C-alpha positions in Angstrom: 55.5 206.6 57.4 52.5 204.3 57.8 52.6 200.9 56.0 50.1 198.1 55.6 52.1 195.1 54.5 54.8 193.0 56.2 57.4 195.3 57.6 61.1 194.4 58.2 63.5 196.4 60.3 67.1 195.2 60.6 69.0 195.4 63.9 72.6 194.5 64.8 74.8 192.6 62.4 72.4 190.4 60.5 69.1 190.3 62.4 65.6 191.3 61.6 62.3 192.3 63.3 59.5 191.3 61.1 56.0 192.7 61.7 52.7 191.5 60.2 50.5 194.6 60.1 47.4 192.6 59.3 47.6 190.6 62.6 49.8 192.9 64.8 52.2 190.0 65.5 55.9 190.0 65.2 58.8 187.7 64.4 62.4 187.9 65.4 65.0 186.5 63.0 68.8 186.0 63.7 71.1 185.3 60.8 68.3 184.0 58.7 66.8 181.8 61.4 63.4 182.3 62.9 63.8 182.5 66.7 60.5 184.0 67.9 57.6 183.4 65.5 54.3 185.4 65.3 54.6 186.6 68.9 51.8 188.8 70.3 51.0 191.0 73.4 48.4 191.0 76.1 47.3 193.1 79.0 44.6 193.6 81.7 42.5 196.7 82.2 40.6 196.2 85.4 38.8 192.9 85.1 39.1 192.8 81.3 41.7 190.9 79.5 42.9 191.7 76.0 45.3 190.1 73.5 46.6 191.2 70.1 44.1 188.9 68.3 41.2 190.8 70.0 42.1 193.9 67.9 40.9 194.3 64.4 42.9 197.2 63.1 46.7 197.5 63.2 48.8 200.4 61.9 52.6 200.3 61.7 54.8 203.4 61.9 58.6 203.6 61.9 60.6 206.6 63.0 64.3 207.4 63.7 65.7 206.3 67.1 68.5 207.6 69.2 68.9 207.1 72.9 71.5 205.9 75.4 71.8 202.5 73.7 72.5 203.9 70.3 70.7 204.7 67.1 68.4 202.9 64.8 64.6 202.6 64.2 61.6 202.7 66.5 58.8 200.6 65.2 55.3 201.0 66.7 52.3 198.8 66.1 49.1 200.8 67.0 46.1 198.6 67.5 42.5 199.8 67.9 39.0 198.4 68.4 35.8 199.8 69.7 35.3 200.1 73.5 38.9 199.2 74.4 42.1 201.1 75.1 44.5 201.8 72.2 47.3 199.2 72.4 50.8 200.2 71.3 53.7 197.7 70.8 57.0 199.5 70.6 60.2 198.0 69.3 63.6 199.6 69.7 65.9 198.3 66.9 69.5 199.4 67.1 72.1 199.2 64.4 74.8 198.6 66.9 73.0 196.1 69.2 72.3 192.4 68.6 69.1 192.5 70.6 65.6 194.1 70.4 64.0 196.1 73.2 60.2 196.1 73.4 57.5 197.6 75.6 53.7 197.6 75.7 51.6 200.8 76.2 47.9 201.3 76.5 46.1 204.6 76.1 42.6 205.6 77.2 40.7 206.9 80.2 40.6 205.7 83.7 42.8 202.8 83.0 44.0 200.3 85.6 46.4 197.4 84.9 48.4 195.0 87.0 49.4 192.8 84.1 51.1 193.8 80.8 52.9 191.3 78.6 54.8 192.7 75.6 55.8 189.2 74.5 53.6 186.1 74.2 55.0 183.5 71.8 53.7 180.0 71.1 56.6 179.1 68.8 60.3 179.7 69.4 63.4 177.8 68.5 67.1 177.9 69.4 68.3 175.4 66.7 70.4 173.8 69.4 69.1 170.2 69.6 66.5 168.6 71.8 68.2 169.1 75.2 67.2 172.6 76.2 67.3 174.0 79.7 65.3 176.9 81.2 66.7 179.0 84.1 64.8 180.0 87.2 66.1 183.3 88.6 64.9 184.3 92.0 63.4 187.7 92.8 65.7 188.1 95.8 68.2 186.3 97.9 66.1 185.5 100.9 65.1 182.2 102.6 68.2 180.4 101.1 66.4 180.3 97.7 68.5 178.9 94.8 68.8 179.4 91.1 67.7 176.4 89.2 68.4 175.1 85.7 65.6 172.8 84.7 64.9 170.7 81.6 62.5 172.5 79.3 59.3 170.5 79.6 55.5 170.9 79.6 55.8 172.1 83.2 55.8 175.9 83.4 58.9 177.5 84.8 58.4 181.1 86.1 61.6 183.1 86.4 61.8 186.6 88.0 62.9 189.6 85.9 65.1 187.6 83.5 64.8 184.2 81.9 67.2 182.1 79.9 66.5 179.1 77.6 69.7 177.5 76.5 71.6 174.4 75.4 74.6 173.7 77.7 76.7 171.8 75.1 76.5 174.4 72.3 75.9 177.3 74.7 73.3 178.8 72.4 70.6 180.6 74.3 67.7 183.0 74.3 67.9 185.7 77.0 64.8 187.7 77.7 64.0 190.0 80.6 63.0 193.3 82.1 65.2 196.4 81.8 63.2 198.5 84.3 62.2 197.8 87.9 60.7 201.0 89.2 57.0 200.1 88.8 56.7 196.4 88.1 57.8 193.0 89.2 58.4 191.1 86.0 58.1 187.4 85.2 59.2 185.1 82.4 57.2 181.9 81.9 58.4 179.1 79.6 57.5 175.6 78.6 58.2 173.2 75.7 59.7 169.9 74.7 62.1 168.3 72.3 64.1 171.4 71.6 61.0 173.5 70.7 59.7 176.3 73.0 55.9 176.1 72.9 55.1 178.9 75.2 57.0 182.1 76.2 55.3 184.8 78.2 57.2 187.9 79.3 55.2 190.2 81.5 55.0 192.9 84.2 52.8 191.9 87.1 54.5 188.9 88.6 53.0 187.7 91.9 53.9 184.3 93.3 54.3 183.9 97.1 57.4 181.6 96.7 59.1 184.0 94.4 58.1 187.6 95.2 57.0 186.9 98.8 53.6 188.6 98.2 50.4 187.4 99.8 48.2 189.4 97.5 47.9 190.4 93.8 50.4 192.8 92.2 49.3 196.4 92.5 47.7 198.2 89.6 49.0 201.2 87.7 46.4 203.8 86.9 46.0 206.7 84.5 45.4 207.6 80.9 48.7 206.0 79.7 50.2 202.8 81.2 53.4 201.3 80.1 55.0 197.9 80.8 58.7 197.6 81.6 61.0 197.7 78.7 61.9 194.1 77.8 65.2 192.8 76.3 65.1 190.0 73.7 68.4 188.5 72.5 69.6 185.3 70.9 73.3 184.5 71.6 75.9 181.9 70.5 76.8 181.8 74.3 74.1 182.3 76.8 76.7 183.5 79.4 77.7 186.4 77.1 74.0 187.0 76.6 73.4 187.4 80.3 76.4 189.8 80.6 75.0 191.8 77.7 71.6 191.9 79.4 73.2 193.1 82.6 75.2 195.9 80.9 72.0 196.9 79.0 70.0 196.9 82.2 72.5 199.2 83.9 72.2 201.7 81.0 68.4 201.7 80.7 67.6 201.5 84.4 70.4 203.9 85.4 72.0 204.5 88.8 70.6 206.6 91.6 73.6 206.3 93.8 76.9 207.7 92.7 79.0 204.8 91.3 81.8 203.6 93.6 85.1 205.2 92.5 87.4 203.7 95.2 89.1 200.3 95.4 87.4 196.9 95.8 85.9 196.8 99.3 87.4 194.0 101.5 87.2 193.5 105.2 85.3 191.9 108.0 81.7 191.6 109.3 80.7 190.6 112.9 77.7 188.4 112.2 79.7 185.3 111.1 80.8 184.2 114.5 80.5 187.0 117.1 76.9 187.7 116.2 74.8 188.7 119.2 77.9 188.9 121.5 79.3 192.0 119.7 80.9 194.5 122.0 83.7 197.1 122.0 86.4 194.7 123.2 85.9 192.0 120.5 85.3 194.6 117.7 88.5 196.5 118.5 90.3 193.2 118.9 89.4 192.4 115.3 90.7 195.8 114.2 94.0 194.9 116.1 94.2 191.6 114.2 93.9 193.4 110.8 96.4 196.0 112.0 99.1 193.7 113.4 98.5 190.2 111.9 97.3 190.8 108.3 98.7 194.2 107.4 99.1 193.1 103.7 95.4 192.2 103.4 94.4 195.5 102.0 92.8 196.8 98.8 94.4 199.2 96.4 93.5 202.1 98.6 95.5 200.5 101.4 92.5 200.0 103.7 89.9 197.4 104.8 86.4 197.7 106.3 85.6 196.6 109.9 81.8 196.3 109.8 79.6 195.9 112.9 76.5 193.9 112.0 73.3 193.6 114.1 73.7 194.1 117.9 76.1 197.0 117.5 73.6 198.7 119.8 75.2 196.6 122.6 77.6 199.5 122.7 74.9 202.2 123.0 73.2 203.2 126.2 69.7 204.7 126.1 68.7 203.7 122.6 69.0 206.0 119.6 68.6 209.1 121.7 71.2 207.8 124.2 75.0 207.7 124.5 76.9 206.9 121.2 80.3 207.7 122.7 81.4 204.0 122.7 80.5 203.7 119.0 82.4 206.9 118.3 85.4 205.4 120.1 85.2 202.4 117.9 85.0 204.5 114.8 88.1 206.5 115.8 89.9 203.3 116.8 89.5 202.0 113.2 90.5 205.3 111.5 93.6 205.5 113.6 94.7 202.2 112.1 93.7 203.2 108.5 90.7 200.9 108.7 87.2 202.0 107.6 84.4 201.6 110.2 81.1 200.0 109.1 77.7 199.5 110.6 74.3 197.7 109.9 70.6 198.5 109.8 67.3 197.2 108.3 65.3 200.3 107.3 62.0 198.6 106.3 61.4 196.2 109.1 60.0 196.4 112.6 61.3 193.6 114.9 59.2 194.6 118.0 55.7 194.3 116.6 54.3 196.2 119.6 51.8 198.6 118.0 52.0 201.3 120.7 55.7 202.0 120.5 56.7 205.4 119.1 59.1 205.2 116.2 62.5 206.9 116.3 62.6 210.4 114.8 58.8 211.1 114.9 55.6 210.9 117.0 54.2 208.1 114.8 53.3 204.7 116.3 54.8 201.7 114.6 51.3 200.3 114.0 50.7 203.4 111.8 53.7 202.5 109.7 53.1 198.8 109.1 52.5 197.8 105.5 48.9 196.6 105.2 48.2 193.6 103.0 45.0 191.5 102.3 46.3 189.1 104.9 46.8 191.7 107.5 50.6 192.5 107.7 53.7 191.2 106.0 55.9 189.2 108.4 59.0 187.4 107.1 62.3 186.5 108.7 60.9 187.6 112.1 60.4 191.2 110.9 57.3 193.1 110.0 57.3 195.3 106.9 57.1 199.0 107.2 55.5 201.2 104.5 58.4 203.1 102.8 56.1 205.9 101.8 54.9 206.6 105.3 56.3 209.9 106.8 57.0 208.0 110.0 59.2 205.4 108.1 61.0 208.2 106.3 61.5 210.2 109.5 62.9 207.1 111.1 65.3 206.5 108.2 66.5 210.1 108.4 67.0 210.0 112.1 68.8 206.7 112.4 71.0 207.1 109.4 71.7 210.7 110.5 73.0 209.4 113.8 75.2 206.8 112.1 76.6 209.4 109.7 77.3 211.7 112.6 79.1 208.9 114.5 81.5 208.7 111.5 80.8 205.3 109.8 82.0 205.0 106.3 80.1 201.8 105.3 76.6 200.5 106.0 75.2 197.1 105.4 71.4 197.5 104.8 69.3 194.4 105.2 65.9 192.9 104.6 65.2 195.4 101.8 62.6 193.1 100.2 60.3 194.1 103.0 60.1 197.5 101.3 58.9 196.0 98.0 55.8 194.0 99.1 52.4 194.7 97.6 49.9 196.4 99.8 46.2 197.1 99.9 47.2 200.8 100.1 50.3 202.8 100.8 50.3 206.1 102.7 51.2 207.9 99.5 48.1 207.5 97.3 50.3 208.0 94.2 52.1 204.8 95.0 50.2 201.7 94.0 52.8 198.9 93.6 55.5 197.4 95.8 58.2 198.4 93.4 57.1 202.0 93.5 57.2 201.9 97.3 60.6 200.3 97.2 61.9 203.1 94.9 60.6 205.7 97.4 62.3 204.0 100.3 65.6 203.5 98.6 65.7 207.1 97.3 65.0 208.2 100.9 68.1 206.3 102.1 70.2 207.7 99.3 69.2 211.2 100.0 70.0 211.0 103.7 73.4 209.3 103.2 74.2 211.6 100.2 77.0 209.4 99.0 78.8 209.6 102.3 79.2 205.8 102.8 79.8 202.6 100.9 76.2 201.2 100.6 76.1 197.4 100.9 72.9 195.4 100.4 72.3 192.1 102.1 68.8 190.5 101.6 67.3 192.5 98.8 65.7 192.3 95.3 68.3 191.0 92.9 68.0 193.6 90.1 66.0 196.5 91.5 68.5 197.2 94.3 71.3 198.0 91.8 70.2 201.5 91.2 70.7 202.4 94.9 73.7 200.6 96.3 77.4 199.9 95.5 77.7 196.3 96.6 75.3 193.4 97.1 75.5 190.0 98.8 74.8 187.5 96.0 73.2 184.9 98.2 71.7 184.5 101.7 73.7 184.0 104.9 76.7 181.8 104.2 79.2 180.8 106.9 81.9 178.2 107.0 81.2 174.8 105.5 81.7 173.3 102.1 77.9 173.3 101.8 77.9 177.0 102.4 80.5 177.5 99.7 78.4 175.4 97.3 75.2 177.3 98.2 76.9 180.6 97.5 78.4 179.4 94.3 74.9 178.3 93.0 74.2 182.1 92.9 77.5 182.8 91.3 76.9 180.1 88.7 73.7 181.7 87.5 73.9 185.2 88.8 77.6 186.2 88.3 76.4 188.7 85.6 75.1 191.0 88.5 78.7 192.1 88.7 77.8 194.3 85.7 74.8 196.0 87.4 76.5 196.5 90.8 79.9 198.0 91.4 80.6 194.8 93.4 78.9 191.6 94.4 79.9 189.7 97.5 79.8 186.2 98.9 78.9 187.2 102.5 81.2 186.6 105.5 83.8 183.9 105.0 84.2 181.9 108.2 87.1 179.4 108.7 87.0 178.2 112.3 86.1 174.5 112.9 86.8 173.5 109.3 89.7 171.6 107.6 92.1 173.3 105.1 90.2 172.1 102.1 86.8 173.5 103.2 88.5 176.8 104.2 90.2 177.1 100.8 86.9 176.6 99.1 85.2 179.2 101.3 87.9 181.8 100.7 88.0 181.1 96.9 84.2 181.3 96.7 84.5 184.8 98.1 87.4 185.7 95.8 85.6 184.7 92.7 82.5 186.5 93.6 84.4 189.8 93.6 85.3 190.9 97.1 86.3 189.3 100.5 84.5 189.9 103.8 85.8 187.8 106.6 83.6 186.6 109.5 85.5 184.9 112.3 86.2 186.2 115.7 89.7 187.5 115.2 89.9 189.0 118.7 90.8 185.5 119.8 93.9 183.6 118.9 93.5 180.2 117.2 95.7 177.7 115.4 93.8 177.8 112.2 94.6 181.5 111.7 98.2 180.8 110.7 97.1 179.4 107.3 94.5 182.0 106.8 97.0 184.7 107.4 99.3 183.2 104.8 96.4 183.0 102.2 95.2 186.5 102.9 98.6 188.0 102.4 99.6 186.1 99.3 101.7 188.4 97.1 99.3 188.0 94.1 96.2 188.7 96.0 96.1 192.5 95.9 96.5 192.5 92.1 93.8 189.8 91.8 91.3 191.8 94.0 91.8 194.9 91.9 89.3 193.9 89.3 86.5 193.1 91.8 84.6 191.3 89.0 82.8 187.9 89.5 83.8 184.8 87.6 81.5 183.2 85.0 80.8 179.5 85.0 82.7 177.3 82.6 79.6 175.0 82.5 76.3 175.4 84.2 75.4 173.2 87.1 72.9 170.3 87.2 69.5 171.4 88.4 70.1 173.7 91.5 73.7 172.6 92.1 76.7 175.0 91.6 79.2 174.7 88.8 82.6 173.2 89.6 84.7 175.5 87.4 84.6 179.3 87.0 86.7 181.6 84.8 87.5 185.3 84.6 89.3 187.0 81.7 90.7 190.4 82.6 92.5 192.7 80.2 95.9 191.1 80.9 95.1 188.0 83.0 93.0 184.9 82.9 92.0 183.1 86.1 90.3 179.7 86.7 88.8 178.4 89.9 88.1 174.7 90.4 86.0 173.2 93.2 85.4 169.8 94.7 82.2 169.9 96.9 82.5 166.2 97.9 84.1 165.1 101.2 86.0 162.4 99.5 88.9 162.5 97.0 88.1 163.4 93.4 89.6 164.3 90.1 88.0 167.4 88.4 88.8 167.3 84.6 89.4 170.6 82.9 88.4 170.6 79.2 90.8 173.2 77.7 88.6 173.7 74.7 85.7 174.8 76.9 87.8 177.6 78.4 88.0 179.1 74.9 91.7 180.1 75.1 93.8 181.1 72.1 94.2 178.0 69.9 97.7 176.7 69.2 99.2 178.0 72.4 100.4 176.0 75.5 99.3 177.2 78.9 100.2 176.6 82.5 98.2 177.0 85.7 99.8 178.8 88.6 98.0 178.5 91.9 97.4 182.0 93.5 97.3 180.8 97.1 100.5 178.9 97.0 99.4 175.4 95.7 100.9 173.3 93.0 101.4 174.5 89.5 100.0 172.5 86.5 100.5 172.3 82.8 97.2 172.7 80.9 96.6 170.0 78.4 93.5 169.0 76.4 92.0 167.3 79.4 93.8 168.2 82.6 92.8 166.4 85.9 93.0 168.4 89.1 93.3 166.0 92.0 91.7 166.6 95.4 92.2 164.5 98.5 89.1 166.0 100.2 86.7 168.9 99.6 88.4 172.1 98.5 89.3 174.5 95.7 92.2 175.9 93.7 92.5 179.3 92.2 94.8 179.4 89.1 96.2 182.1 87.0 96.5 180.9 83.4 99.6 182.0 81.5 101.3 181.0 78.2 103.8 178.3 78.9 
């Protein structure tokens, strides 16, 4: 039914979408409070830019809605003007969801757009006081990039895929972000002051070198109908719960291409942490022996662990990919005989040689044919040159190499530098692919088709959200090794990115290395891994060392197997300051509550736990039992945890 006056559509428990059909703008109200006010939309068509205010006629229609998120109403604002595409703003309002989903569509002939913004608001409010923070979320986990919580100010903050504006004291927050990642890189721009958001722009078409790594403009989508990504808009009493809701919604809307992991939480070892370039058959099997003889109780619920060979596993291969793989097969069998699962490593979208005349494995194509072309020439990052995922040579190479690794018998593969497959290009081999995210989708689908759910797929450097459709497990930050600084760096990503535990089967803290550090730093490094969701060790366990005695004790703690069963990351109790990590993290399982407390300073410190901020059941007394064998503590209103040096404690919270 078409209407011409103000139209109100309820959603969730007590919320409303309010549309002004005269102006084509929309307002979002939560529990009687105006959160977004008179928001509009904008887009580009070629060199032309259009906004809602440029259109003179707006028609509103409402129709029944039922999809994977539930049922409700779909409201459409159809805007028209002469000599311009038809603009449609779509709003998905669910009776069972306390958020709105919106997208922008343009209809016409010979359309071309690399910018579509379903939400542009010049007025928004959280009703949470003057001290608001806005969160920068990275596009990927490369170059040791950090999440950053900034004071909301007149300086624009651009976040990738999802943004959060929140008050840390009350925890009230607005969560807004993309639910689809197959065509567009999305951005959220925010600015404001004194508790008022004066600009909020949510758009597909993000391109900033420091964020997306692109040296050229976002590619354009073409056709008679072009759609933006679907965008999530939600106002929450607790911004942390809002991000978890966003993550779960993202997983439903974006879907999974890989078959979800049905086995136990992956744990094990990776060779890059210490052995690195010196990987060989002797030290790899020596690590397997250590797992078999020295830490037999460090296993997951399936009774196994993964022994993963990182880069330089080809030290065991003679004659390249067409050569002798017998030593690798011996390693695979060595692991399986000890009930350990063999893993391997590869970077499918990078060329490390850069010699244009080499012939790529699996085809007759030269590498120069496969390099991704950009307006700057080629895309070089981390020492690797990007390969076009749509090129038949790249695809043949993926099929050939992964086929060899499958045939060898590996049960896990760590795939790395996946962001190289998502860069924008002047043109891709496949003319139907015009954006970096479309190319990334082609490349990741190719990997999945070749592996056919035969391995645990683990992503290292990769796009934070888009990779979730294609892998089981993802490293939450960049390389992290042994020090307290490495633990804090990793936990910056857990502080603001823990919610990825609900779009991946598992997130991971990278290889935990213990050599050369004191017991406090080692506890912190291990617990940083435990609270991320899984544990991948990184030392050279083929050599005997004194520090291993304590590690063996921790890894075989009686409570550890039950703790690892969940595999879910902890959420922060409080956010950090600027780009620092939080000091306290909590996880509430069905039957258990766990709390992790960290001291990142070299000197002694007391970390105070505010019991009220943990949001436990009121009126009950609780105690803290240290999982790795430390001291037990009674939890009071303000409990001080004492540290003599850098370190961490992992507590199980129970009723006293």
